DRENFI-908187 format. One record per atom (N, C-alpha, C, O): residue in one letter; x, y, z. Coordinates in steps of 0.001 Angstrom, whole numbers, plus 500000, padded with zeros to 6 digits. Each point is the difference from the previous one (the first is absolute). Example, Ala and Ser with C-alpha at 12.3 -4.5 7.8 and 13.67 -1.06 7.14 Angstrom:
<pts>
A513190494310507800
A499110501190500000
A500900501200500000
A501036499981500665
S498614501069498615
S500820501190500060
S499230501090500730
S500509501108500169
</pts>
This chain:
<pts>
M225143069936550628
M500061501322500917
M499770500269500871
M499292499164500560
R500899501572499936
R499941500198501379
R499724501953500236
R500816500921499953
V497622499077500307
V499516501139500171
V500423500686501414
V500562499107500634
L499411502195500207
L499370500476501013
L499287500735499532
L500161500646498965
A498628499343502010
A498655500079499631
A499628501193501269
A499649499648501126
L500500501792498459
L500246501250500863
L497770499977499982
L499292500380499067
V500298499120502121
V498689500338499822
V499587500967501391
V500641499773501027
P498321501270498998
P499236500460500957
P500301499232501364
P500871499961500870
S497995499491498838
S499455498932501065
S500619498705500431
S500807499519499205
Q498941499764502021
Q500701498809500058
Q498656498719499360
Q498772499972499926
K502057499375499821
K499122498726499245
K498556499870500988
K499805500254501189
G499361499261497791
G498233499858500184
G499163500976500872
G498979499702500619
Y501674501617499322
Y498904501331500676
Y499951500947499280
Y499640501040500552
S500809499061497379
S499258500365499288
S499541499299499097
S500365498937499496
P498278502164500227
P499436499280498924
P500746500155498796
P500191499082499202
G500137501826500698
G500712500627498584
G501095498877499568
G500086499476498890
Q500797500259502342
Q501143498881500029
Q499320498991499886
Q500384499637498888
R498957499693501394
R499435498623500479
R499724499348498393
R500373498941499495
G498758502258499934
G499672499895498917
G500883499815498940
G499669499314499034
S501517501274501048
S501037500422498882
S500930499179500522
S499666498827500168
I501702501596500206
I500955499101500180
I500164498949500863
I500883499174499769
E497994500668501743
E500108499178499968
E499625498595499511
E500462498885500242
L498331501652498827
L499175498654499071
L500919499730499036
L499929498941499377
W500994501927500389
W501392499760498589
W500480498700500534
W500104498979499320
E500182501123501939
E500990499830499909
E499970497860499948
E500855499114499992
K497751500949499986
K499741498154500122
K500311499814498405
K500510498910499743
V499283501931499168
V500427499585498768
V501963500727499881
V500816499524499211
L499435501382501546
L501782500278499622
L500720498872500762
L501145499817499586
A498523499491501287
A500909499049500967
A499989498677498922
A501162499647499801
P498202499818499715
P500168498770499305
P500525500364498768
P500276498988499356
E500088502503499783
E500895500449499270
E501483500069500186
E500850499868499120
G499346500372502237
G501182500071500566
G499842501531499852
G500301500582498958
I499304499922501930
I499976501309500489
I499649500404500969
I498819500323500127
E502287499831501138
E499663500322501485
E499731501395500128
E500552500788499232
L498751499559501552
L499324500352500763
L501016500877501614
L499988499311501021
D500662501874499054
D499765499945501512
D499511501086500411
D500464501024499500
Y498593499085501398
Y499476500940500327
Y500431500748501118
Y500278499517501098
A499785502103498479
A500102501144500458
A499387500754500852
A500596501077500004
P498455498944500790
P498373500532500307
P501059501965500628
P500916500326500756
F498402500143498570
F500632501495500741
F499133500357501454
F500544500466501002
E498455499315498921
E499240500124501603
E500687499134500849
E500544498955499643
T499413501606501761
T500350499526501289
T498725499023500504
T499015499901499267
D501051499309502144
D498885499534500140
D499112501592500471
D498885500316499583
R501928500448501315
R499683500807500683
R499483500982498966
R499050500573500533
L501151499939498107
L499302500746499176
L498424499399499187
L498961500520499593
R501541498303500472
R498871499409499193
R498536500102501188
R498896499973499455
Q501133500128501960
Q499322499705500613
Q499316501645499967
Q498811500308500091
I502159500419499779
I499424501923500089
I499928500367499127
I499447501086500172
L500842498718498284
L500175500569498626
L498300500467500179
L499716501198500012
Y499440497967500093
Y498700500630499383
Y499237500811500879
Y498992500601499626
Q501437499434501483
Q499542500492501261
Q499821501498499696
Q500580500301498956
S498801500715501633
S500063501260499630
S500813500397501083
S500045499370501057
G500750501899498659
G500924500545500403
G501309499199500663
G500670499350499198
R499746500645502193
R501392499162499688
R501148500214499453
R500999499285500065
H498765502414499002
H501066499873499200
H501503499925500467
H500901499484499338
L499265501213502123
L501644499772500358
L500063498316499966
L500888499657499219
S498652499564501198
S500214498462499779
S499847499784498816
S500758499101499635
K498521501354499443
K500353499473499159
K501089500385498691
K500298499334499008
I500088501842501381
I501258500569499446
I501251498875500998
I500775499311499337
S499252500660501389
S501310499189501000
S499507498611499538
S500897499285500445
E498444500096499089
E500130498527498727
E499986499950499272
E500241498938499425
T499406502381499836
T500342499619498684
T501399500566499919
T500578499696498956
I500271501231502089
I501237500287499604
I501141498605500342
I501112499799499511
K498324499600501233
K500146498006499971
K499958499533498952
K501003499421499581
G498292500629499942
G499777498930498835
G500736500757498541
G500114499377498944
Y500291501896501216
Y500994500687498876
Y501265499578500325
Y500739499396499222
S499530500910501920
S501560499518500509
S499975498424499806
S501027499786499356
D498450499210500825
D499733498358499177
D500135500130498680
D500951499281499694
R498542501335499182
R500224500171498741
R501384500679500214
R501046499374499827
L498932501483500424
L501819500243499866
L500858498661499863
L500717499713499041
G499038499417502272
G501138499275500200
G499884499287498952
G501042499988499344
L498044499354500183
L499218499226499061
L500893500225498621
L500207498960499375
L500404502373500010
L500693500531499179
L501349499135499709
L500502499754498904
K499984499817502521
K501094499758499956
K500091498202499447
K501055499498499610
R497736499809500463
R500183498524499894
R499246499632498359
R499505498948499596
L500694502662499579
L499043499566498770
L501093498873498726
L499717499436498943
D501369500660501761
D500864498535498863
D499623498749500072
D500274499053499262
E498544501060502454
E499895498424499918
E498537499599499191
E499432498908499967
Y500153502469499353
Y499027499590498689
Y499976500023498795
Y501095500461499677
D498255499298499317
D500167500550498697
D498440500615499605
D499612500012498832
A499737500384502053
A499142501153499426
A499362500383501627
A500140499356501040
V499253501710498758
V499292500716501329
V498510500314499245
V499931500681498976
F498670498602501816
F498868500610499616
F499492500715501156
F500126499748501198
V499389501016498316
V499685501603500768
V498324499876500006
V499410500347498977
Y499923499223502021
Y498666500379499802
Y499604501294500360
Y500253500443501120
R498994500370497811
R499419501676500470
R501599500558500186
R500865499992499125
E499208500274501643
E501447500525500897
E501382499443501082
E499974499552501146
A500928500656498107
A500952499347501598
A499586500510501235
A499822499096500816
A499997501841499545
A499736500853501287
A498112500849500054
A499260500369499088
L500658499636501711
L498492500368500105
L500262501545499659
L499215500453499166
L501884500559501400
L500214501182500086
L501037500377499531
L500980499438500488
G499319501639498395
G500931500189499882
G499980500059498144
G499274499356499242
P502100501944500324
P499792499478498518
P500423498501499445
P499778498976500647
A500873501046498044
A499898498759499435
A501911499505500152
A500592499306499173
F500061501325502173
F500819499856499977
F501073498305500228
F501163499768499673
L497992499515500883
L500310498638499922
L499957498893499299
L500638498949500051
E498100501638498961
E499866499336498717
E501276500468498562
E500508499324499106
K499609502109501280
K501312500669499069
K501333499160500290
K500503499645498934
R500413499816502481
R500811499585500223
R499805498295499620
R500657499375499167
I498016499990501889
I500415498302498885
I500044500335498596
I501019499504499520
A498160501267499426
A500441499993498709
A500603500280499055
A499727500231498822
R501682499718502145
R501280500847500058
R500620498588499611
R500697499883498992
K498907498633502186
K500799498881500181
K498961498348499145
K500323498870499636
K498487501884500399
K499677498669500018
K498276500532499123
K499319500929500435
P500390498441498636
P498554499694499001
P498864500222501232
P499822499161500882
I499471502061499030
I498797499659500256
I498423499840499782
I499266500735499339
I500397498100501397
I498256499884499159
I498828500706500993
I499974499912501228
Y499208500702498046
Y499287501346500865
Y499186499781500296
Y499632501175500019
Q498963497962500536
Q498730500384499959
Q499424500973500487
Q500288500406501125
L498984500033498283
L498754500935500315
L498462499842499217
L499406499967498922
D500481499963502623
D498343499794499837
D499219500794500584
D498975499319499980
D500742501648500541
D499771500933500348
D500291501599499358
D501162500006499593
P498236501231500198
P500407500972499126
P500498501210500932
P499507501128499989
L502058498236501198
L500027500621500553
L501422500945499481
L500979500184500723
Y498884500302497994
Y499803501631499744
Y499094501009500189
Y500163501193499747
M499117498403500595
M498365500853500175
M500230500260500871
M500262499052500741
P499857502725500044
P500096500283501187
P498971499114501224
P498853499790499605
Y501451499747501674
Y498326499744500366
Y500540500183501694
Y501100499732500484
R497868500738500061
R499929500376501456
R499648498324500996
R499038499255499816
S501882500598501012
S499426498558500288
S498796500425501422
S500341500851500821
P498952498782499237
P498838500570501238
P500623499705500771
P500182500928500787
S500542497791499588
S501171499608501066
S500996500537501026
S500368499894501170
N499909500950497317
N501836500175500051
N500252501653499783
N501090500544500179
G497543500216499352
G500092501013499819
G501232500820498361
G500196499824498798
Y500289501102502414
Y500760500929499295
Y501521499183499646
Y500750500322499078
L499437498786501694
L500917498811499615
L500450499213498670
L501067499617499520
S497341500332500073
S500120499522498566
S500807500704499317
S500628499334499178
Y499676502096500846
Y500310500819498866
Y501485499615500009
Y500655500417499045
L500057498760502002
L501187499935500181
L500296498555499207
L500974499321500325
K498016500214498498
K499965499024499481
K500893500307498998
K500615499035499546
F499674502278499886
F500843500625498812
F499136499365498654
F500805499342499342
F497818500629500017
F498980499592499426
F500718500207498663
F499636499225499116
G501538501875500481
G500796499786498845
G500875499205499879
G500698500044498987
K499544498931502072
K501418499018499979
K499368498778498886
K500668499487499102
I498236500279501133
I499799499025499332
I500541500081498511
I500871499216499620
K498651501643499642
K500249500125498268
K501707499883500240
K500633499583499030
E500133500763502206
E501424499578499485
E500328498597500462
E501141499604499765
I498267499830500672
I499959498057500788
I499680499519498790
I500430498892499682
I498817501801499492
I499451499007498615
I501132500341498834
I500128499262499024
G500655501890501164
G500990500390499253
G501097499021499993
G500628499600499020
V499515500069502222
V501430499393500443
V499692498571500300
V500765499273500635
S498313500430498979
S499818498151500441
S500321499613498253
S499993500663498963
K500233498133501331
K500579498673498630
K498562500033499255
K499809500516498899
V498984498688502086
V498525499584500126
V498977500894500632
V499904500397501162
V499598499749498126
V498235500280501138
V498737499630499305
V499352500181498969
M500667498998502543
M498358499487499647
M498551500541501071
M499710499861501188
V499745500703497789
V498538500289500031
V498662499592500326
V499815499093499188
N499211501004501447
N499283499493500291
N498544500295499162
N499091499170499994
S500832502096499325
S498753500830499562
S499986500527498658
S501086499589499592
S498403501045499466
S500322500285498560
S500588501450500500
S500987500449499416
H498322500400501825
H500184501201499961
H501352500342500809
H500533501108500063
I499919497656500563
I501285500006500412
I501396499800498856
I500981500674499683
R498571498299500030
R500944499564498414
R500470501399499035
R501137500329499664
D497329500456499987
D500103501716499190
D500900500465500891
D500876500653499433
Y499234499284501532
Y500871501284500741
Y501174499286500405
Y500751500887500408
A499923497838499729
A501313499446500165
A500637500031498510
A501226500011499891
L497657500009498566
L500841499746498766
L500464501374499881
L500945499985499212
Q498832501181501199
Q501027500920500406
Q501269500195499994
Q500647500786499308
F499801498271501703
F501243500394500753
F500990498363499640
F501198499729500089
N497595499484499494
N501327498765499827
N498847498974498522
N498886499586500320
E501494500259498674
E499792498912499522
E499929498716500117
E499183499516499217
N501298499803501389
N499711498383500742
N498952500132500928
N500445499943501146
V498403500203498811
V498674499978501016
V499700498760499864
V500507499488499002
W498694499666501794
W499268498965499979
W498917499714500724
W500074499539501139
Q498865500706498271
Q498538500502500818
Q499885498531500468
Q500006499089499172
V499907500716501943
V499775498477500589
V498502500102501140
V500199500811500905
P498647498619499144
P499000500796500302
P500425499227501905
P500797499148500393
S498374501558500160
S499915499471501711
S499281498540499884
S498928499787499435
V501773499399501125
V499516498736499782
V499447499535501395
V500312500278501158
V498264498494497986
V499651499324501215
V500829498233500095
V500348499091499246
D499635501227502081
D500280498083500419
D498843499036499795
D499171499806500889
T500789499668498076
T499005499367499620
T500141498735500682
T499040499241499867
E501677500458500649
E499971498786501453
E499943500569500670
E500905499794500809
K498573500856499412
K499329500612501580
K498261500450499714
K498965499761500621
F501359501021498085
F498539500466499039
F499204499414499568
F499233500588499237
V500577498110501009
V499112498688498880
V498857500644499789
V499512500843500752
Y500006498738498136
Y498494500109499588
Y499628498759499905
Y500438498986499457
D498174501453501529
D498979498840500318
D498800500421499206
D499559501031500508
P499724498594498447
P498919500235499965
P499002499843500766
P499303501008499883
S500106498056501063
S499420499877500597
S500086501034501615
S499610499596501095
D501038501847498608
D500214500997500488
D498424500886499679
D499299500615500804
Q500505499162497735
Q498728500503500134
Q498732499800500054
Q499079500721499617
D500906497820501093
D498607499401499960
D499288500751501073
D498777500020500143
S502143500626500634
S499123500263500990
S498656500581500404
S499786501051499397
D499298498615501386
D498625500066499855
D499510501877500515
D498931500597499879
R502134499750500575
R499617501255499902
R501503501013499803
R500956499959500775
V498956500786498177
V501332500304499060
V500607501084500946
V499229500772500570
C501862499303499586
C500674501408500979
C500974501195499459
C501134499660499662
V498631501225500270
V500673500694499123
V501241500740501111
V499879500571501084
G500943499204498326
G501562500637501164
G500343500730499617
G499835500169498792
W501120501077502248
W501376500508499714
W501162499371500941
W499836499560501138
S501517500506498040
S500773499739501154
S500898501015499865
S500260500531498920
G500405499872502509
G500964501523499569
G500626499752501110
G499765499078500781
S501322502031499333
S500854500472501084
S499324501448500867
S499088500673499519
P501542499610501778
P499285500984500640
P500508501271499196
P499430501059500263
T501582498952498781
T499985501291499222
T499181500092498726
T500224500859499147
T498852498258500756
T499564499750498389
T498389499604500410
T499201499399499281
L500528501224502354
L498448499991500497
L498734500779499243
L498921499650499523
K502067502042500685
K499709500596499140
K498936499436498478
K498853500220499610
N502228499039499954
N499503499250498437
N498165499840499735
N499226500597499252
I500586498292501769
I498901499428500156
I499238501022500308
I498887499885499487
K501272501230501243
K498869501418500257
K498996500561498702
K498907500565500058
M501958499026498714
M499675500519499538
M498555499652499247
M499294500632499214
L500635498381501254
L498901498766499368
L498747499678501243
L499252499072500306
E501026502181500117
E498922499951501283
E498258499632499641
E499176499226500487
K500813501758498429
K498411500235499540
K499783498597499119
K498800499727500018
P501727499602499458
P499736499277499063
P499964498632500759
P499308499084499556
L501653500726501924
L499989499298500564
L498609500030501244
L499515499068500640
Q500253501929499352
Q498755500620500575
Q498610499770499464
Q498986500175500675
A501024499510498343
A498879499618498588
A500432498336499945
A500247499673498839
I499828499757501658
I500350498817499485
I500331499384501502
I500266498804500117
S499712501780500632
S499742499430501749
S498330499914500336
S499335499169500618
T500298502137498650
T498687500318499963
T499009498778499160
T498907499519500297
R501616500346499044
R499449498757499431
R499907498728500027
R499142499266499509
D502259500377501400
D499763499376500711
D500310498228499527
D499901498947500629
M500474501363498069
M500302499194498573
M502009499035500469
M500389499010499381
C500257501522501515
C501059498898500310
C500957500501501356
C499553501032500501
D501166498651499896
D500945499904500811
D501034501016499944
D500743499845499031
I499516501084501661
I500830500907499872
I501649499766501171
I499987499985501231
R500881499909498132
R501308499691501164
R501198500978499444
R500403500252498864
L499937500134502292
L501388501341499556
L500787499040500726
L499793499446501080
I501153500475498097
I501201499906501284
I501888501013499755
I500605500504499054
G499567499360502021
G500919501255500296
G499953500781501444
G500823500685500607
G498108498980499606
G499822501073501605
G498791500156500671
G499222500559499226
T500308499239501729
T498665499908500757
T498980501235499922
T498880500002500510
D501661500977498814
D499173501010499998
D500379501274498891
D500763500965500056
F498203498455498823
F500074500907498662
F499217501213499792
F499952500545498897
E499503499845502017
E499383500980500196
E499210500224498938
E499902501054499371
I499424497726500406
I498628500508498997
I498191499822500361
I499273499033500228
K500620501734499722
K498269500317500375
K499080499190499346
K500035499683498811
D498756499847502408
D499127498939499372
D500124499484498722
D499360500266498983
V502063498520501313
V500296498645499061
V500341499104501029
V500827500236500881
R498306498396498950
R500050498676500893
R501657499902499371
R500345500131498826
Y500530499592502392
Y500976498848499127
Y500512499756501398
Y499891500521501110
T500846498236498217
T501131499710501052
T501706500700499506
T500622500238498965
A499599499889502759
A501812500249499429
A500608499270500609
A499362499205500690
Q502053500738499329
Q501204498931500275
Q500577500625499809
Q499919500893499156
K501049498821501708
K502202501022499451
K500391498956499022
K499603498837499939
W501064501654499468
W500885499088498695
W500781499000500691
W499968500273501200
N500668498771498597
N500573499293500906
N500526498367498956
N499399498940499823
E501745501479499764
E501368499152499325
E499319498520500021
E499501499511498987
N500522500005501934
N499735498444500421
N498857499492499441
N499945498829499623
T498712502290500244
T498835499733499536
T499333500590498980
T498804499878499737
E502288500982499507
E499752500701499103
E499205499286498609
E498879500400499683
V501636498799499741
V499267498998499171
V498795499334500332
V499131499944499130
S500663499534501995
S498576499524500739
S498885501183500335
S498769499991500045
D502133500926500147
D498839501201500037
D499672500830498822
D499104500843500011
L501656498893498963
L499559500597498406
L498906499231499502
L498960500405499481
R501680497619500909
R498823499586499153
R498230499633500523
R499236499063499768
K500647502302501084
K498491499885500450
K499605500736499122
K498840499775499655
I501994501543499512
I499357500706499217
I499784499267498691
I500472498924499632
Q498777501837499807
Q499811499531498303
Q499891501285499386
Q499989499878498775
I499933501217501578
I500420500957499125
I500908501271500829
I499607500649500969
G501457499445498458
G501065501196500309
G500025500995499776
G500222499926498792
L499704501432501495
L499706501117500152
L501133500435500198
L500673499538500921
V499948501760498006
V501183500339499564
V499793501481499493
V499997500211498787
P499789501068502334
P499666500968499718
P501141500799500315
P500488499821501116
L499978500929498216
L500906501034500083
L499881501580499896
L499485500642499084
P501078499801502002
P499783501851499994
P500934499852498595
P500680499114499484
D498825502746500106
D500739500115498893
D501095501043500562
D499822501218499971
F501348498149500550
F500763500399499617
F501619499880499215
F500377498899499598
S500283502033500281
S500733500239498797
S500887498375500408
S500120499131499136
W500409500701502237
W500597499156500603
W499675498469499314
W500836499310499416
N497378500254500861
N499739499209499357
N500119499422498712
N500500498940499624
K498889502054499738
K500512499954498523
K501002499132499207
K499956499592498840
H501041500236502225
H501411499847499482
H500024498016500399
H500630499130499399
K498700500764501463
K500125498446501044
K499089499165499180
K498897500162499479
F502348498475500636
F499063498965499823
F499578499565501392
F500624499894501057
I497858499842498529
I499271499587501083
I499704498387500357
I499102499276499570
M501768500484501191
M500554498314500743
M498392499438500529
M499379498963499764
K500418501831500766
K497965499107500793
K499106499782498396
K499156499105500031
T500972501534498839
T499278499499499130
T500382498778499493
T499137499130499878
A502331500586499715
A500272499011499675
A499872498492501065
A499881498837499615
Q500178501581501527
Q499976498951501169
Q498214499576500303
Q499481499123500690
Y500004501853498519
Y498507499345500145
Y499824498957499151
Y499555498862500150
M500939501828498805
M499485499070498440
M500995498649500512
M499312499117500513
A502042500599499442
A500165498678500352
A499337499353501150
A500640499064500480
L498317501192500033
L498885499359501217
L498753499737499350
L499012499670500656
G500961500466497960
G499085500479499443
G498944500928500362
G498868499865499535
I501458501135501327
I498940501236500469
I499853500870498709
I500992500408499397
V497878499826500252
V499821501162498557
V500425501243500735
V499723500319501156
P500910500241498066
P500440501384500856
P499169501154499294
P499903499900498777
I499359501404501964
I499713501123499283
I501008500943500258
I500259499953501203
G500589501080498077
G500155500811500350
G500330501149499183
G500028499912498773
T500278501396501984
T500510501194499608
T500510499594498367
T500655498984499769
P498934501963499201
P500903499661498807
P501452501132500317
P500100501151499575
A500760498215501155
A501257501111499967
A501144499108500453
A499563498868500206
A502056501249500082
A501090499368499483
A499606499267499886
A498785500178499925
S501641498331499937
S500202498891499896
S498381499541499672
S499881499558498857
N499147500460501755
N498881499403499399
N499041500081498777
N499089499243499668
P501356501835499790
P499339499749498295
P500833498502499409
P499512498937499617
E501914501505500502
E500831498969499542
E499403498159500625
E499898498968499336
V499856501244501960
V500195498868500359
V498358499134499988
V499782498800499837
I499288502283500389
I498209499746499985
I499748500053498558
I500132500953499233
E499422497667500505
E499540500265498551
E498170500037500282
E499305499040500332
H500248502374499414
H498762500270500158
H498909499064499124
H499905499804498788
G499319499707502347
G499107499085499113
G500652498509500040
G499350498993499720
G501839500999500615
G500411498890499657
G500466499439501285
G499224499215500546
N501730501003499951
N500444499270501028
N499789501036501238
N500726499786500970
G498280501422499129
G499937500464501029
G499282500986499494
G499553499834498865
F500085501778502051
F499616501160499355
F500442501329500827
F500225500322501167
L499766500284497469
L500576501921500542
L498906500554500053
L498976499976499318
A501577500862502163
A498355501228500444
A500914500834499845
A501181499655499968
N498360501791499891
N500080500922499974
N498956500855501177
N500337500600501021
T498370499201498423
T498918500862500955
T499291499048501107
T499696498845499702
E500088501614501413
E499125499547500799
E499288499064499963
E500160498918500566
K498612501574498462
K499257498864498703
K500526498808499647
K499725498845500325
E501016501596499011
E501014498427499158
E500474499471501326
E500047498829499624
W500354501106501676
W500577499120500725
W498939499558500254
W499960498805499708
E498826501690500840
E498882499222500533
E499889499291499231
E500483498884500192
D498702501455498317
D499758499343498850
D500938498675499513
D499603499214499140
H501604500671501493
H500507498953499477
H500740499171501150
H500871499181499708
I498752501063501584
I499828499262501073
I498615499402499862
I499755498839500326
A499365501986499185
A498596499123500150
A499952498729498968
A499368498962500201
E501390501323498715
E499748499064498551
E500833498711500437
E499645498861499698
L501789501508501232
L500221498538500221
L499867499285501079
L500705499015500221
V498204501484500714
V499212499521501279
V498616499232499286
V499539498891500268
E500038502000498847
E498867499035499159
E500342499265499476
E499728498819500210
D501164501701498710
D500083498420498918
D501519499239500574
D501179500351499976
S498073498415500543
S501388498875499828
S500644499317498603
S501055499510499598
E498253500647500167
E501049499726498636
E500962500954500062
E501194500015500299
L497878500896499294
L501213500985499450
L501337500115500785
L501145500032499549
R498344500031501967
R501142499899500714
R501140499172500017
R501202500210499840
K498027498673500424
K500859498702499547
K500438500238498824
K501088500434500379
T498968499641498523
T501037500254498571
T500534501271499944
T500646500154498964
M499330500986501876
M501131500453500332
M500754499794501093
M501095500521500211
S498488498933500296
S501045499511501248
S500894498806499212
S501229500063500025
K498163498986499365
K501398499017499084
K500929500757499394
K501210499775500008
R498002501508499235
R500826500759499011
R501086500863500915
R501218500082499836
A497920500558501217
A501226500322500782
A501245499338500826
A501121500508500024
A498549498379500596
A500864499184500076
A501326499695498599
A501210500228500027
E497931499189498873
E501011500127498874
E501230500332500042
E501159499593500070
D497623502016499804
D501171501304499291
D500813499878500960
D501115499757499540
A498886500295501636
A501111500230501532
A501152499075499654
A501202500242500107
R498139498519499405
R501079498779499878
R501234500410499202
R501205499897500231
S498110500588498782
S500981499749498790
S500477501317499388
S500343500229498840
K499584500717502396
K500554501752499272
K500498500111501918
K501044500647500076
Y498579499004500992
Y500110500871500837
Y500567498825501489
Y499965500025501230
S500425499237497887
S500836498584500873
S501212500400500251
S500400501107499637
L500511497830501177
L501370499784500091
L499977499692498705
L500174500678498987
T499595498251501187
T500038498849498384
T499904500525498693
T500481499542498964
A499050501161501154
A499043500975498444
A501648500837499818
A500634499802498963
N499821500927501913
N501081500748499618
N501466499473500657
N501007500654500275
R498844498584499799
R501598499104500632
R501026500515499190
R500642500991500348
E499599498301498403
E500749500330499084
E500144501603499379
E500730500477499132
K498389500008501603
K500667501734499791
K500619500598501144
K500897500837499904
I498582498699501292
I500387500091501320
I501750499319499793
I500943500749500252
V499247498162499396
V501400499721500184
V500879500226498622
V501215499850500123
A498309500472498668
A500855500737499104
A500346501672500408
A501150500370499760
A497902500620500836
A500092501201500691
A501459500000500939
A500942500786499896
F498929498241500900
F501495499961500683
F500979499470499588
F501098500221500510
R498708498846498334
R502064499032499325
R499910501534498796
R500857500105499123
G498374500621500976
G500166501035498702
G500968501002500823
G500775500736499389
A499173499263501558
A500924501157500921
A501406499655499951
A500761500834500491
L499750498096499013
L501138499702499727
L500224499719498804
L500870499132499943
N498675501259498810
N500112500189499001
N500325500996499500
N500091500076498775
</pts>
């Protein structure tokens, strides 16, 4: 089975792609399912897409990407099916997807609520050229739809009956659980994110101030150099793909705060699963996928108020046996539910289902 994979980003650069189709390839290839990647972004677009402004350059590079997509339509006969990750083009209506669906079955993956209007901080009003209403049309013309959260599944089922829920998976060959990580002489509480999610950790300024004042643990924040958190002693560092796992291993308790945005409510929070795979005990906002992934009091804690955040952090820092028990349980749950191995059969079956 040969599949043309229409993806927005070049391989290795997008967390979403790396945690889905690029990782799925490890189980698809041995089953004879061959992927040919066709990224939408050019080298130039990748460099400027998330910079503020540069709108004319972004539009120019987007037109180039769209032109390349049109050229691919002439090669569809070389493939058995077409995989579309999120959207065939970064901007515009569902024109390409509808053209493709007339000739080949589409396997559509939706791992973010792109059907909800969203204004990107870096791209401003250009965001509205994404035609948010096209998502239901893409779902409708697809042979198979793959989603990663219950909320997105419920939305997709309105327009297509063949919906497969596959969580964003953790590469457990890379994120390997080592119980000795919890034996540190001084416990470290941490957070890992990206420049676009720095505001999330700002939500915990007061609980972290209280923890810092008590000097009961170290605090490590990954994803930038200045988190604008006052009166908190913390270590800051930029995220680095090459050192991601070793950096996370310095953390015993992982924080997953989520702002109360309608967009967030629909998401699968990959960071929670990654923490758990390494045996990092998660504390998260009870939103998005967290209430399904975190078993409160079992493999982690859910926290709503500032006091709950402070209390749960303190409890895990002070009770090493509880922390180690939860750490083991978190790693077991990650392997059994959110690993590539655990979802292998479902992924392969969804792809093969496109030809039925």
